C-alpha positions, 0 to 999 in steps of 0.5 A: 500500500502506498500511503502517498498514492492514497493521499493523492487520490483523496486530495483529487477526490476533495478537489473534484467535490469542491469543483463540482460544488462550484459548478453547481453554484455557478451553473457551469456544466463544464466545471461540474463535469470536470469535478466529476471526472476528478472524483472518478479518477480518485475512485480508480486510484483507490481501487488500484491501491486496493488491488495492490494491497490484495496482491501483496496479501496473497504474495505474503 
């Protein structure tokens, strides 16, 4: 498990949440979409880290 990678994914998720909220407040669909994309990227990064953890458990 890479704590640094998980932290980066968490930061990306927070950025996405904030960006989506700003898009919602301003009515800007582009900003909303970009925020949602960041959140999806963060979810993928977390999933990759979970897979790495599981593989490490099997190897150990």
